[in-house]
All heavy atoms as a GROMACS GRO file, in nm:
protein
  564
    1MET      N    1   0.166  -0.817   0.471
    1MET     CA    2   0.207  -0.696   0.541
    1MET      C    3   0.179  -0.572   0.456
    1MET      O    4   0.182  -0.578   0.334
    1MET     CB    5   0.356  -0.701   0.571
    1MET     CG    6   0.398  -0.801   0.676
    1MET     SD    7   0.575  -0.791   0.712
    1MET     CE    8   0.579  -0.637   0.802
    2LEU      N    9   0.156  -0.463   0.525
    2LEU     CA   10   0.128  -0.337   0.458
    2LEU      C   11   0.239  -0.299   0.362
    2LEU      O   12   0.213  -0.260   0.248
    2LEU     CB   13   0.106  -0.227   0.562
    2LEU     CG   14   0.087  -0.085   0.508
    2LEU    CD1   15  -0.036  -0.077   0.419
    2LEU    CD2   16   0.077   0.014   0.622
    3SER      N   17   0.363  -0.312   0.406
    3SER     CA   18   0.476  -0.272   0.322
    3SER      C   19   0.477  -0.349   0.189
    3SER      O   20   0.497  -0.290   0.083
    3SER     CB   21   0.608  -0.293   0.396
    3SER     OG   22   0.623  -0.428   0.436
    4GLN      N   23   0.451  -0.477   0.196
    4GLN     CA   24   0.448  -0.560   0.075
    4GLN      C   25   0.331  -0.525  -0.016
    4GLN      O   26   0.344  -0.526  -0.138
    4GLN     CB   27   0.441  -0.708   0.112
    4GLN     CG   28   0.564  -0.758   0.185
    4GLN     CD   29   0.546  -0.896   0.245
    4GLN    OE1   30   0.435  -0.941   0.267
    4GLN    NE2   31   0.657  -0.962   0.274
    5LYS      N   32   0.218  -0.492   0.045
    5LYS     CA   33   0.101  -0.458  -0.035
    5LYS      C   34   0.119  -0.325  -0.108
    5LYS      O   35   0.079  -0.310  -0.222
    5LYS     CB   36  -0.024  -0.459   0.050
    5LYS     CG   37  -0.064  -0.600   0.087
    5LYS     CD   38  -0.203  -0.606   0.143
    5LYS     CE   39  -0.239  -0.750   0.171
    5LYS     NZ   40  -0.377  -0.763   0.215
    6ILE      N   41   0.181  -0.228  -0.039
    6ILE     CA   42   0.206  -0.101  -0.106
    6ILE      C   43   0.295  -0.123  -0.228
    6ILE      O   44   0.267  -0.073  -0.337
    6ILE     CB   45   0.270   0.001  -0.009
    6ILE    CG1   46   0.168   0.043   0.098
    6ILE    CG2   47   0.322   0.125  -0.086
    6ILE    CD1   48   0.225   0.129   0.209
    7LYS      N   49   0.400  -0.201  -0.211
    7LYS     CA   50   0.490  -0.229  -0.324
    7LYS      C   51   0.418  -0.304  -0.434
    7LYS      O   52   0.432  -0.272  -0.553
    7LYS     CB   53   0.612  -0.308  -0.276
    7LYS     CG   54   0.713  -0.330  -0.387
    7LYS     CD   55   0.839  -0.395  -0.335
    7LYS     CE   56   0.942  -0.407  -0.445
    7LYS     NZ   57   1.070  -0.458  -0.394
    8LYS      N   58   0.338  -0.404  -0.398
    8LYS     CA   59   0.265  -0.483  -0.498
    8LYS      C   60   0.171  -0.394  -0.578
    8LYS      O   61   0.169  -0.399  -0.701
    8LYS     CB   62   0.187  -0.596  -0.431
    8LYS     CG   63   0.106  -0.680  -0.530
    8LYS     CD   64   0.014  -0.777  -0.460
    8LYS     CE   65  -0.068  -0.862  -0.553
    8LYS     NZ   66  -0.129  -0.795  -0.665
    9TYR      N   67   0.091  -0.312  -0.509
    9TYR     CA   68  -0.002  -0.225  -0.580
    9TYR      C   69   0.073  -0.125  -0.668
    9TYR      O   70   0.030  -0.095  -0.779
    9TYR     CB   71  -0.093  -0.150  -0.481
    9TYR     CG   72  -0.214  -0.228  -0.438
    9TYR    CD1   73  -0.220  -0.290  -0.313
    9TYR    CD2   74  -0.326  -0.240  -0.520
    9TYR    CE1   75  -0.332  -0.361  -0.272
    9TYR    CE2   76  -0.438  -0.310  -0.481
    9TYR     CZ   77  -0.441  -0.370  -0.356
    9TYR     OH   78  -0.552  -0.440  -0.317
   10ARG      N   79   0.185  -0.073  -0.618
   10ARG     CA   80   0.264   0.022  -0.699
   10ARG      C   81   0.312  -0.044  -0.826
   10ARG      O   82   0.296   0.010  -0.936
   10ARG     CB   83   0.383   0.075  -0.617
   10ARG     CG   84   0.474   0.167  -0.698
   10ARG     CD   85   0.589   0.219  -0.618
   10ARG     NE   86   0.682   0.118  -0.571
   10ARG     CZ   87   0.776   0.059  -0.647
   10ARG    NH1   88   0.788   0.088  -0.776
   10ARG    NH2   89   0.858  -0.032  -0.595
   11LEU      N   90   0.370  -0.164  -0.813
   11LEU     CA   91   0.421  -0.235  -0.930
   11LEU      C   92   0.308  -0.276  -1.024
   11LEU      O   93   0.322  -0.266  -1.146
   11LEU     CB   94   0.503  -0.356  -0.887
   11LEU     CG   95   0.633  -0.324  -0.812
   11LEU    CD1   96   0.698  -0.452  -0.761
   11LEU    CD2   97   0.729  -0.246  -0.900
   12ASP      N   98   0.197  -0.322  -0.967
   12ASP     CA   99   0.081  -0.362  -1.049
   12ASP      C  100   0.027  -0.245  -1.130
   12ASP      O  101  -0.032  -0.263  -1.236
   12ASP     CB  102  -0.030  -0.420  -0.962
   12ASP     CG  103   0.001  -0.558  -0.909
   12ASP    OD1  104   0.102  -0.620  -0.951
   12ASP    OD2  105  -0.075  -0.607  -0.822
   13ASN      N  106   0.047  -0.123  -1.078
   13ASN     CA  107   0.000  -0.003  -1.146
   13ASN      C  108   0.108   0.061  -1.232
   13ASN      O  109   0.089   0.170  -1.286
   13ASN     CB  110  -0.055   0.098  -1.045
   13ASN     CG  111  -0.192   0.059  -0.996
   13ASN    OD1  112  -0.291   0.093  -1.060
   13ASN    ND2  113  -0.200  -0.016  -0.887
   14GLY      N  114   0.223  -0.005  -1.242
   14GLY     CA  115   0.330   0.042  -1.329
   14GLY      C  116   0.394   0.171  -1.285
   14GLY      O  117   0.440   0.250  -1.369
   15LEU      N  118   0.399   0.194  -1.156
   15LEU     CA  119   0.457   0.318  -1.104
   15LEU      C  120   0.594   0.293  -1.043
   15LEU      O  121   0.618   0.189  -0.982
   15LEU     CB  122   0.367   0.378  -0.996
   15LEU     CG  123   0.228   0.423  -1.037
   15LEU    CD1  124   0.148   0.465  -0.915
   15LEU    CD2  125   0.235   0.537  -1.137
   16THR      N  126   0.682   0.390  -1.057
   16THR     CA  127   0.809   0.388  -0.984
   16THR      C  128   0.784   0.447  -0.846
   16THR      O  129   0.679   0.510  -0.821
   16THR     CB  130   0.916   0.473  -1.056
   16THR    OG1  131   0.872   0.610  -1.055
   16THR    CG2  132   0.938   0.426  -1.199
   17GLN      N  133   0.879   0.430  -0.757
   17GLN     CA  134   0.867   0.493  -0.626
   17GLN      C  135   0.857   0.644  -0.640
   17GLN      O  136   0.780   0.709  -0.569
   17GLN     CB  137   0.986   0.456  -0.536
   17GLN     CG  138   0.982   0.314  -0.487
   17GLN     CD  139   1.097   0.282  -0.394
   17GLN    OE1  140   1.197   0.354  -0.387
   17GLN    NE2  141   1.086   0.171  -0.323
   18GLU      N  142   0.933   0.699  -0.732
   18GLU     CA  143   0.932   0.844  -0.754
   18GLU      C  144   0.795   0.892  -0.802
   18GLU      O  145   0.744   0.994  -0.755
   18GLU     CB  146   1.040   0.883  -0.855
   18GLU     CG  147   1.058   1.031  -0.876
   18GLU     CD  148   1.114   1.104  -0.754
   18GLU    OE1  149   1.195   1.045  -0.681
   18GLU    OE2  150   1.075   1.220  -0.733
   19GLU      N  151   0.734   0.817  -0.894
   19GLU     CA  152   0.601   0.855  -0.945
   19GLU      C  153   0.495   0.847  -0.835
   19GLU      O  154   0.409   0.936  -0.825
   19GLU     CB  155   0.562   0.766  -1.063
   19GLU     CG  156   0.645   0.791  -1.187
   19GLU     CD  157   0.630   0.684  -1.294
   19GLU    OE1  158   0.601   0.567  -1.260
   19GLU    OE2  159   0.650   0.719  -1.412
   20LEU      N  160   0.501   0.742  -0.754
   20LEU     CA  161   0.406   0.731  -0.643
   20LEU      C  162   0.429   0.844  -0.544
   20LEU      O  163   0.333   0.905  -0.495
   20LEU     CB  164   0.420   0.595  -0.574
   20LEU     CG  165   0.330   0.571  -0.453
   20LEU    CD1  166   0.182   0.589  -0.488
   20LEU    CD2  167   0.355   0.432  -0.394
   21ALA      N  168   0.554   0.875  -0.517
   21ALA     CA  169   0.587   0.984  -0.425
   21ALA      C  170   0.528   1.116  -0.474
   21ALA      O  171   0.467   1.190  -0.395
   21ALA     CB  172   0.738   0.996  -0.409
   22LYS      N  173   0.543   1.145  -0.600
   22LYS     CA  174   0.488   1.270  -0.655
   22LYS      C  175   0.337   1.274  -0.642
   22LYS      O  176   0.279   1.376  -0.606
   22LYS     CB  177   0.530   1.288  -0.801
   22LYS     CG  178   0.674   1.329  -0.817
   22LYS     CD  179   0.711   1.350  -0.962
   22LYS     CE  180   0.859   1.385  -0.974
   22LYS     NZ  181   0.900   1.405  -1.114
   23ALA      N  182   0.271   1.161  -0.670
   23ALA     CA  183   0.125   1.154  -0.661
   23ALA      C  184   0.077   1.176  -0.518
   23ALA      O  185  -0.033   1.228  -0.496
   23ALA     CB  186   0.075   1.021  -0.714
   24LEU      N  187   0.160   1.136  -0.421
   24LEU     CA  188   0.123   1.149  -0.279
   24LEU      C  189   0.184   1.271  -0.212
   24LEU      O  190   0.170   1.289  -0.091
   24LEU     CB  191   0.167   1.023  -0.203
   24LEU     CG  192   0.101   0.893  -0.246
   24LEU    CD1  193   0.165   0.775  -0.175
   24LEU    CD2  194  -0.050   0.897  -0.219
   25HIS      N  195   0.254   1.354  -0.290
   25HIS     CA  196   0.323   1.473  -0.237
   25HIS      C  197   0.419   1.433  -0.126
   25HIS      O  198   0.423   1.494  -0.019
   25HIS     CB  199   0.223   1.578  -0.189
   25HIS     CG  200   0.122   1.616  -0.292
   25HIS    ND1  201   0.154   1.693  -0.401
   25HIS    CD2  202  -0.009   1.583  -0.306
   25HIS    CE1  203   0.048   1.708  -0.477
   25HIS    NE2  204  -0.053   1.642  -0.422
   26SER      N  205   0.495   1.327  -0.154
   26SER     CA  206   0.595   1.275  -0.061
   26SER      C  207   0.727   1.263  -0.134
   26SER      O  208   0.736   1.296  -0.251
   26SER     CB  209   0.553   1.137  -0.010
   26SER     OG  210   0.436   1.144   0.067
   27SER      N  211   0.827   1.208  -0.066
   27SER     CA  212   0.956   1.186  -0.130
   27SER      C  213   0.971   1.038  -0.167
   27SER      O  214   0.903   0.952  -0.112
   27SER     CB  215   1.070   1.226  -0.036
   27SER     OG  216   1.076   1.136   0.073
   28GLN      N  217   1.062   1.012  -0.258
   28GLN     CA  218   1.091   0.874  -0.297
   28GLN      C  219   1.142   0.796  -0.176
   28GLN      O  220   1.111   0.679  -0.157
   28GLN     CB  221   1.193   0.871  -0.412
   28GLN     CG  222   1.232   0.733  -0.460
   28GLN     CD  223   1.345   0.671  -0.380
   28GLN    OE1  224   1.435   0.741  -0.334
   28GLN    NE2  225   1.340   0.541  -0.362
   29ASN      N  226   1.219   0.862  -0.091
   29ASN     CA  227   1.272   0.799   0.029
   29ASN      C  228   1.159   0.754   0.123
   29ASN      O  229   1.166   0.648   0.183
   29ASN     CB  230   1.367   0.894   0.101
   29ASN     CG  231   1.443   0.826   0.211
   29ASN    OD1  232   1.505   0.722   0.190
   29ASN    ND2  233   1.437   0.883   0.331
   30THR      N  234   1.055   0.836   0.133
   30THR     CA  235   0.940   0.800   0.217
   30THR      C  236   0.873   0.674   0.164
   30THR      O  237   0.841   0.584   0.241
   30THR     CB  238   0.839   0.916   0.223
   30THR    OG1  239   0.903   1.028   0.286
   30THR    CG2  240   0.714   0.879   0.299
   31ILE      N  241   0.853   0.666   0.033
   31ILE     CA  242   0.791   0.548  -0.027
   31ILE      C  243   0.880   0.426  -0.004
   31ILE      O  244   0.830   0.318   0.032
   31ILE     CB  245   0.766   0.568  -0.179
   31ILE    CG1  246   0.676   0.691  -0.203
   31ILE    CG2  247   0.707   0.442  -0.240
   31ILE    CD1  248   0.543   0.690  -0.132
   32SER      N  249   1.009   0.442  -0.020
   32SER     CA  250   1.102   0.332   0.007
   32SER      C  251   1.090   0.286   0.151
   32SER      O  252   1.088   0.165   0.179
   32SER     CB  253   1.246   0.377  -0.022
   32SER     OG  254   1.337   0.275   0.010
   33ASN      N  255   1.080   0.380   0.243
   33ASN     CA  256   1.065   0.346   0.384
   33ASN      C  257   0.934   0.272   0.411
   33ASN      O  258   0.931   0.178   0.491
   33ASN     CB  259   1.074   0.471   0.472
   33ASN     CG  260   1.215   0.524   0.484
   33ASN    OD1  261   1.312   0.453   0.460
   33ASN    ND2  262   1.227   0.651   0.520
   34TYR      N  263   0.826   0.312   0.343
   34TYR     CA  264   0.698   0.240   0.357
   34TYR      C  265   0.715   0.097   0.308
   34TYR      O  266   0.671   0.002   0.374
   34TYR     CB  267   0.588   0.305   0.273
   34TYR     CG  268   0.540   0.442   0.317
   34TYR    CD1  269   0.466   0.520   0.230
   34TYR    CD2  270   0.566   0.494   0.444
   34TYR    CE1  271   0.418   0.645   0.266
   34TYR    CE2  272   0.520   0.620   0.480
   34TYR     CZ  273   0.445   0.694   0.391
   34TYR     OH  274   0.399   0.818   0.428
   35GLU      N  275   0.775   0.080   0.192
   35GLU     CA  276   0.788  -0.051   0.130
   35GLU      C  277   0.885  -0.143   0.203
   35GLU      O  278   0.875  -0.265   0.192
   35GLU     CB  279   0.829  -0.037  -0.017
   35GLU     CG  280   0.720   0.024  -0.102
   35GLU     CD  281   0.756   0.031  -0.250
   35GLU    OE1  282   0.868  -0.008  -0.289
   35GLU    OE2  283   0.670   0.078  -0.328
   36ASN      N  284   0.978  -0.086   0.277
   36ASN     CA  285   1.074  -0.165   0.352
   36ASN      C  286   1.035  -0.181   0.499
   36ASN      O  287   1.111  -0.237   0.578
   36ASN     CB  288   1.214  -0.104   0.340
   36ASN     CG  289   1.270  -0.125   0.201
   36ASN    OD1  290   1.282  -0.237   0.156
   36ASN    ND2  291   1.304  -0.016   0.134
   37GLY      N  292   0.916  -0.131   0.535
   37GLY     CA  293   0.867  -0.146   0.671
   37GLY      C  294   0.938  -0.060   0.774
   37GLY      O  295   0.926  -0.084   0.894
   38ILE      N  296   1.010   0.040   0.728
   38ILE     CA  297   1.082   0.130   0.819
   38ILE      C  298   0.987   0.234   0.878
   38ILE      O  299   0.998   0.269   0.994
   38ILE     CB  300   1.201   0.197   0.746
   38ILE    CG1  301   1.301   0.089   0.703
   38ILE    CG2  302   1.266   0.304   0.833
   38ILE    CD1  303   1.406   0.138   0.606
   39ARG      N  304   0.895   0.279   0.795
   39ARG     CA  305   0.793   0.375   0.838
   39ARG      C  306   0.656   0.322   0.800
   39ARG      O  307   0.643   0.246   0.704
   39ARG     CB  308   0.813   0.511   0.770
   39ARG     CG  309   0.936   0.585   0.815
   39ARG     CD  310   0.947   0.722   0.753
   39ARG     NE  311   0.831   0.803   0.791
   39ARG     CZ  312   0.803   0.921   0.737
   39ARG    NH1  313   0.879   0.971   0.643
   39ARG    NH2  314   0.700   0.990   0.777
   40THR      N  315   0.555   0.367   0.873
   40THR     CA  316   0.417   0.332   0.842
   40THR      C  317   0.345   0.461   0.801
   40THR      O  318   0.358   0.563   0.869
   40THR     CB  319   0.348   0.273   0.967
   40THR    OG1  320   0.422   0.158   1.008
   40THR    CG2  321   0.205   0.232   0.937
   41PRO      N  322   0.270   0.455   0.691
   41PRO     CA  323   0.198   0.575   0.649
   41PRO      C  324   0.095   0.619   0.754
   41PRO      O  325   0.039   0.535   0.825
   41PRO     CB  326   0.125   0.530   0.520
   41PRO     CG  327   0.190   0.404   0.479
   41PRO     CD  328   0.248   0.342   0.601
   42THR      N  329   0.072   0.748   0.761
   42THR     CA  330  -0.035   0.799   0.846
   42THR      C  331  -0.169   0.754   0.789
   42THR      O  332  -0.177   0.709   0.673
   42THR     CB  333  -0.033   0.953   0.850
   42THR    OG1  334  -0.060   1.002   0.717
   42THR    CG2  335   0.099   1.008   0.902
   43VAL      N  336  -0.272   0.768   0.868
   43VAL     CA  337  -0.407   0.731   0.820
   43VAL      C  338  -0.440   0.814   0.696
   43VAL      O  339  -0.494   0.761   0.598
   43VAL     CB  340  -0.512   0.751   0.931
   43VAL    CG1  341  -0.652   0.733   0.877
   43VAL    CG2  342  -0.487   0.656   1.046
   44LYS      N  343  -0.406   0.940   0.698
   44LYS     CA  344  -0.432   1.028   0.584
   44LYS      C  345  -0.361   0.977   0.458
   44LYS      O  346  -0.419   0.973   0.349
   44LYS     CB  347  -0.388   1.171   0.617
   44LYS     CG  348  -0.424   1.273   0.513
   44LYS     CD  349  -0.388   1.414   0.561
   44LYS     CE  350  -0.424   1.517   0.456
   44LYS     NZ  351  -0.391   1.653   0.501
   45LYS      N  352  -0.235   0.935   0.473
   45LYS     CA  353  -0.160   0.882   0.357
   45LYS      C  354  -0.217   0.748   0.313
   45LYS      O  355  -0.223   0.718   0.194
   45LYS     CB  356  -0.012   0.866   0.391
   45LYS     CG  357   0.065   0.995   0.389
   45LYS     CD  358   0.081   1.050   0.251
   45LYS     CE  359   0.170   1.174   0.258
   45LYS     NZ  360   0.158   1.259   0.143
   46LEU      N  361  -0.259   0.664   0.410
   46LEU     CA  362  -0.319   0.535   0.374
   46LEU      C  363  -0.443   0.556   0.289
   46LEU      O  364  -0.465   0.485   0.191
   46LEU     CB  365  -0.356   0.455   0.499
   46LEU     CG  366  -0.247   0.373   0.562
   46LEU    CD1  367  -0.297   0.312   0.693
   46LEU    CD2  368  -0.200   0.264   0.468
   47ILE      N  369  -0.524   0.654   0.326
   47ILE     CA  370  -0.645   0.685   0.249
   47ILE      C  371  -0.607   0.731   0.109
   47ILE      O  372  -0.667   0.689   0.010
   47ILE     CB  373  -0.732   0.789   0.322
   47ILE    CG1  374  -0.787   0.728   0.451
   47ILE    CG2  375  -0.843   0.842   0.233
   47ILE    CD1  376  -0.850   0.827   0.547
   48ALA      N  377  -0.505   0.814   0.099
   48ALA     CA  378  -0.459   0.863  -0.031
   48ALA      C  379  -0.404   0.749  -0.116
   48ALA      O  380  -0.431   0.742  -0.237
   48ALA     CB  381  -0.354   0.972  -0.013
   49ILE      N  382  -0.327   0.659  -0.056
   49ILE     CA  383  -0.272   0.544  -0.129
   49ILE      C  384  -0.384   0.455  -0.179
   49ILE      O  385  -0.386   0.415  -0.296
   49ILE     CB  386  -0.173   0.466  -0.040
   49ILE    CG1  387  -0.048   0.549  -0.011
   49ILE    CG2  388  -0.135   0.332  -0.105
   49ILE    CD1  389   0.040   0.493   0.100
   50ALA      N  390  -0.479   0.424  -0.091
   50ALA     CA  391  -0.592   0.339  -0.130
   50ALA      C  392  -0.672   0.403  -0.244
   50ALA      O  393  -0.709   0.336  -0.340
   50ALA     CB  394  -0.682   0.312  -0.010
   51SER      N  395  -0.696   0.532  -0.234
   51SER     CA  396  -0.770   0.603  -0.338
   51SER      C  397  -0.696   0.598  -0.471
   51SER      O  398  -0.756   0.572  -0.576
   51SER     CB  399  -0.792   0.748  -0.295
   51SER     OG  400  -0.856   0.822  -0.396
   52LEU      N  401  -0.567   0.620  -0.467
   52LEU     CA  402  -0.486   0.617  -0.588
   52LEU      C  403  -0.489   0.480  -0.656
   52LEU      O  404  -0.497   0.470  -0.778
   52LEU     CB  405  -0.342   0.655  -0.554
   52LEU     CG  406  -0.244   0.663  -0.670
   52LEU    CD1  407  -0.277   0.783  -0.759
   52LEU    CD2  408  -0.103   0.674  -0.618
   53PHE      N  409  -0.486   0.374  -0.575
   53PHE     CA  410  -0.483   0.239  -0.628
   53PHE      C  411  -0.622   0.179  -0.649
   53PHE      O  412  -0.634   0.065  -0.694
   53PHE     CB  413  -0.400   0.148  -0.539
   53PHE     CG  414  -0.253   0.180  -0.537
   53PHE    CD1  415  -0.179   0.166  -0.421
   53PHE    CD2  416  -0.188   0.224  -0.651
   53PHE    CE1  417  -0.044   0.195  -0.418
   53PHE    CE2  418  -0.052   0.254  -0.649
   53PHE     CZ  419   0.020   0.239  -0.533
   54GLY      N  420  -0.727   0.252  -0.611
   54GLY     CA  421  -0.862   0.203  -0.632
   54GLY      C  422  -0.897   0.085  -0.543
   54GLY      O  423  -0.969  -0.006  -0.584
   55CYS      N  424  -0.846   0.086  -0.421
   55CYS     CA  425  -0.876  -0.020  -0.326
   55CYS      C  426  -0.916   0.044  -0.193
   55CYS      O  427  -0.912   0.165  -0.179
   55CYS     CB  428  -0.757  -0.113  -0.307
   55CYS     SG  429  -0.613  -0.038  -0.227
   56SER      N  430  -0.956  -0.038  -0.098
   56SER     CA  431  -0.991   0.014   0.033
   56SER      C  432  -0.869   0.012   0.125
   56SER      O  433  -0.773  -0.063   0.100
   56SER     CB  434  -1.103  -0.069   0.095
   56SER     OG  435  -1.056  -0.199   0.124
   57VAL      N  436  -0.874   0.092   0.229
   57VAL     CA  437  -0.767   0.091   0.328
   57VAL      C  438  -0.757  -0.048   0.390
   57VAL      O  439  -0.646  -0.098   0.413
   57VAL     CB  440  -0.791   0.199   0.436
   57VAL    CG1  441  -0.694   0.184   0.552
   57VAL    CG2  442  -0.780   0.338   0.375
   58SER      N  443  -0.870  -0.113   0.412
   58SER     CA  444  -0.866  -0.247   0.473
   58SER      C  445  -0.798  -0.347   0.382
   58SER      O  446  -0.732  -0.440   0.430
   58SER     CB  447  -1.006  -0.294   0.512
   58SER     OG  448  -1.088  -0.307   0.400
   59GLU      N  449  -0.807  -0.330   0.250
   59GLU     CA  450  -0.735  -0.419   0.159
   59GLU      C  451  -0.584  -0.400   0.175
   59GLU      O  452  -0.508  -0.496   0.162
   59GLU     CB  453  -0.774  -0.393   0.014
   59GLU     CG  454  -0.912  -0.445  -0.023
   59GLU     CD  455  -0.949  -0.412  -0.166
   59GLU    OE1  456  -1.002  -0.301  -0.187
   59GLU    OE2  457  -0.924  -0.495  -0.253
   60LEU      N  458  -0.541  -0.279   0.200
   60LEU     CA  459  -0.398  -0.252   0.220
   60LEU      C  460  -0.349  -0.305   0.354
   60LEU      O  461  -0.238  -0.356   0.364
   60LEU     CB  462  -0.369  -0.102   0.213
   60LEU     CG  463  -0.374  -0.035   0.077
   60LEU    CD1  464  -0.357   0.115   0.092
   60LEU    CD2  465  -0.269  -0.091  -0.016
   61THR      N  466  -0.432  -0.294   0.455
   61THR     CA  467  -0.388  -0.328   0.590
   61THR      C  468  -0.421  -0.471   0.630
   61THR      O  469  -0.366  -0.521   0.729
   61THR     CB  470  -0.448  -0.232   0.694
   61THR    OG1  471  -0.591  -0.238   0.685
   61THR    CG2  472  -0.401  -0.090   0.669
   62ASP      N  473  -0.507  -0.539   0.554
   62ASP     CA  474  -0.544  -0.676   0.587
   62ASP      C  475  -0.425  -0.768   0.566
   62ASP      O  476  -0.358  -0.762   0.464
   62ASP     CB  477  -0.661  -0.720   0.499
   62ASP     CG  478  -0.710  -0.860   0.530
   62ASP    OD1  479  -0.674  -0.915   0.636
   62ASP    OD2  480  -0.783  -0.916   0.447
   63SER      N  481  -0.400  -0.855   0.660
   63SER     CA  482  -0.285  -0.946   0.650
   63SER      C  483  -0.316  -1.072   0.572
   63SER      O  484  -0.227  -1.154   0.549
   63SER     CB  485  -0.234  -0.982   0.789
   63SER     OG  486  -0.334  -1.048   0.862
   64THR      N  487  -0.442  -1.091   0.530
   64THR     CA  488  -0.477  -1.208   0.450
   64THR      C  489  -0.421  -1.191   0.310
   64THR      O  490  -0.443  -1.088   0.246
   64THR     CB  491  -0.631  -1.223   0.440
   64THR    OG1  492  -0.683  -1.229   0.571
   64THR    CG2  493  -0.668  -1.347   0.362
   65PRO      N  494  -0.346  -1.289   0.259
   65PRO     CA  495  -0.292  -1.278   0.123
   65PRO      C  496  -0.404  -1.258   0.021
   65PRO      O  497  -0.512  -1.313   0.037
   65PRO     CB  498  -0.221  -1.412   0.100
   65PRO     CG  499  -0.195  -1.465   0.238
   65PRO     CD  500  -0.306  -1.412   0.324
   66SER      N  501  -0.377  -1.178  -0.080
   66SER     CA  502  -0.475  -1.152  -0.185
   66SER      C  503  -0.523  -1.282  -0.246
   66SER      O  504  -0.446  -1.373  -0.271
   66SER     CB  505  -0.414  -1.064  -0.294
   66SER     OG  506  -0.377  -0.940  -0.240
   67GLY      N  507  -0.652  -1.288  -0.273
   67GLY     CA  508  -0.710  -1.404  -0.339
   67GLY      C  509  -0.746  -1.516  -0.245
   67GLY      O  510  -0.801  -1.617  -0.287
   68ILE      N  511  -0.720  -1.500  -0.116
   68ILE     CA  512  -0.754  -1.604  -0.019
   68ILE      C  513  -0.865  -1.551   0.070
   68ILE      O  514  -0.846  -1.453   0.141
   68ILE     CB  515  -0.632  -1.645   0.066
   68ILE    CG1  516  -0.523  -1.706  -0.022
   68ILE    CG2  517  -0.675  -1.744   0.174
   68ILE    CD1  518  -0.398  -1.741   0.053
   69GLU      N  519  -0.977  -1.615   0.062
   69GLU     CA  520  -1.091  -1.575   0.145
   69GLU      C  521  -1.082  -1.647   0.278
   69GLU      O  522  -1.041  -1.763   0.285
   69GLU     CB  523  -1.223  -1.612   0.075
   69GLU     CG  524  -1.243  -1.542  -0.058
   69GLU     CD  525  -1.255  -1.392  -0.043
   69GLU    OE1  526  -1.316  -1.346   0.054
   69GLU    OE2  527  -1.206  -1.320  -0.130
   70SER      N  528  -1.120  -1.580   0.384
   70SER     CA  529  -1.120  -1.647   0.513
   70SER      C  530  -1.237  -1.743   0.518
   70SER      O  531  -1.344  -1.715   0.466
   70SER     CB  532  -1.128  -1.546   0.627
   70SER     OG  533  -1.244  -1.469   0.615
   71GLN      N  534  -1.216  -1.858   0.575
   71GLN     CA  535  -1.317  -1.962   0.584
   71GLN      C  536  -1.384  -1.955   0.721
   71GLN      O  537  -1.315  -1.944   0.822
   71GLN     CB  538  -1.255  -2.101   0.565
   71GLN     CG  539  -1.188  -2.119   0.430
   71GLN     CD  540  -1.289  -2.114   0.314
   71GLN    OE1  541  -1.398  -2.166   0.326
   71GLN    NE2  542  -1.252  -2.049   0.207
   72PRO      N  543  -1.517  -1.964   0.722
   72PRO     CA  544  -1.585  -1.964   0.853
   72PRO      C  545  -1.552  -2.093   0.929
   72PRO      O  546  -1.529  -2.197   0.868
   72PRO     CB  547  -1.733  -1.957   0.815
   72PRO     CG  548  -1.740  -2.008   0.675
   72PRO     CD  549  -1.608  -1.975   0.612
   73ASN      N  550  -1.549  -2.081   1.060
   73ASN     CA  551  -1.527  -2.201   1.142
   73ASN      C  552  -1.649  -2.288   1.137
   73ASN      O  553  -1.761  -2.241   1.155
   73ASN     CB  554  -1.496  -2.161   1.287
   73ASN     CG  555  -1.363  -2.092   1.298
   73ASN    OD1  556  -1.274  -2.113   1.217
   73ASN    ND2  557  -1.348  -2.009   1.400
   74VAL      N  558  -1.629  -2.415   1.112
   74VAL     CA  559  -1.741  -2.508   1.102
   74VAL      C  560  -1.741  -2.600   1.222
   74VAL      O  561  -1.645  -2.643   1.272
   74VAL     CB  562  -1.734  -2.592   0.973
   74VAL    CG1  563  -1.847  -2.691   0.966
   74VAL    CG2  564  -1.733  -2.500   0.855
   0.00000   0.00000   0.00000
């Protein structure tokens, strides 16, 4: 889920919610809401989050767990 991925990337990058909020010109409460699935970031914020973490928007929004490649149907 997007909420879990945002939290994972934030923690992997050693950021607090407050630090991520400042980088995105948002509030800590907004980041908490993203991570708890209460709110969904706008497309503009998703692009900013992906850019900050050095990943693509599709990596954030893809529901496939990290490290698991989809297998073609045989």
